N, C-alpha and C positions, 0 to 999 in steps of 0.2 A: 635168292633165297633169304627169307627173313625169319626172325624169332627162332633161331636154332639154339638149343642149349647143348653144350658139350660138357660132359661130366667125366672127370678122370676115373680110370679103372681103379678099383680097390682090389688088390691081390697081394698075397705073400710072395708071388713070383716077380722078382725085380725086372724081368724082361717084359712083363705086361703092364705094370703099374708105374706111375710117375713117382719119383721120390719127392717127398714133401709136397703132396698134392695141394694142400691149402696154400702153401707159398706160391705154387704155380698160378692158382686162380687170382690171388691177391696181386701177384706180380703183373699179371695181364692188365689189371686196372691201373696199377701204378705206372706202367708204361704208357697207357692212354692219357693219364693225367700229365705226365712229364711231356708227352708229345703236344698236348693241348697248351700247356704253359709255355712251350717253346714255339708257339705260333701256328701249330697245325689245328685249326679250328674245326676240322672234320671230326676230330676225336670227341667233340662235345657230346655226341650221342652216347658213347660208352660211359663217359663221366656222368652224364645225367641219368643214365640207366641205373648206375650204382646208387647215386643219391636218391633217386626215386624209390628204389628197392627198400632203402632204409626209411625214408620219410613216409612212404605209403604203407609200410608194414604195420599191422596192428601190434601194439605192445603185448608181449607175452612173457611169462616167467619160465616158459619151457624152451629148451633147446630145439625140440622136435616134437611133433604130434604123434609119432609112431606109438601105437598101442593105446593111445589116449583119445584122439579125435580122428586118427587115420589108421585104416586097416587095409590089408590086402587079402583078397580071396583068390586061391589058386584054382586050377581047372577041376579039382575034385571037391571043391567047396570048403577046403581047409582055410581057416582064418589065421593070419599072421600079423604082427604089429608093423612090419616093414617089408618092402619088396626085396630088400637085401637078405632077409631071413626066410624067404619062402623055401620050403622043403627041409628046413632045419627043425626037426620035430621037437627040439628043446624049447622052441618058441611058439609052438602051436597053441593057439588060444582056444579054438573050438572049430566047429564045422557049421556051415549054414543049414545043414540038415538036422542039427540038434534041435531039441524043442525050443520054442520061443523063449520060455522062461530060463532054461539052462543057458542058452546063448546070451541072454540078457545078463545073467549073473557072471558069466565068464568075461563079458566085455566090461562090466563094472570092476571085477577083480583086476583085469588088465589095466584099466585106467588108473586104479589105485597104485598098482605096482610101478608102472612107467612114469606116473606123475612124480613119484619120489625120486626115481633115478634121473629124470630129465629136468629137475627143478633148479634153475639158475640161482635162485635166491639162497640156496644151500651151498653154493660153490663160493668159497672164500676168495678165489681169484677174480670173481665177477662182481663182488660187493660194491666197489666204488667206480665201476666202469660206466661211462656215459652211454654205452651201447647195450647195457645189461638187458634191457627189455626189448631190444630190437635185433640183436644179433641172433643168428641161427647157427647150428652146428650139427654134425652127425656123430652122435655117441656110439653108433653101431659100427662105423668103419673101424675104429680102434679094436673093437671086439673081433671083427673078422680077420684082423691082422695079428691076432693072438694075444691081445691085451684085454683089460676089462672095459666095460662100457663107461666111457668118460669123454669129455671134450678135451682134445689136445689144445693147450693154450699157447703153443710155440708161435703161432702166427697171429696172436691177438694184437700185439703192439703194432705190427705192420698193418693189419686190417684197420685198426683205429685211426692210424695216420691216413690211410687211403680214403676211408669214409669221411673223415674230417675235411680233407682236401677237396673231395668231390662235392661235398655239401657247400663249402665255401665258394667253389667255382660256380656251382649252380645258383647260389644266392647272388653272387656278383653279376652273373649273366641276367638273371631275372630282374635285378635292380636296374641295370643298364637299359634293358628292354622296356621296363615300366616308366622310365624317365626319358624315353626317346620321343 
């Protein structure tokens, strides 16, 4: 089985969700990096995958495209900004059966609203970060857990270290291969 993505559950119920889910994901990469640095060359795929995710991602000032460039349509034609918000009528944008002009206006309004909420350039904690235009985050997960829409920054320092290490390892590997 290849290319499987496992995403931690987002839930207020502690029996369902992983505590500190961002730390869990970053820790998986850090474990792969440590294993690679300790001689397990089979971990290079995991390390390169993370480096490539960052290096190949188009720069963006948005944490997420929900409600801006990404929309979800449920089985009744209702349009929502994100799959995590389907059936939450507070986030209903419109319906595919609305008139073309009405839906167009609703999507423009949604884009304006979520562009302000998800703009990393307005986040003081991201101002001087080397990953500012490459990192992604889920501002909706904290909302679902009872907080406001925001990016939890608790895992940023660890993520920066993991990304830096994976890029350095990939650069070293590519350098060695190109000079062999």
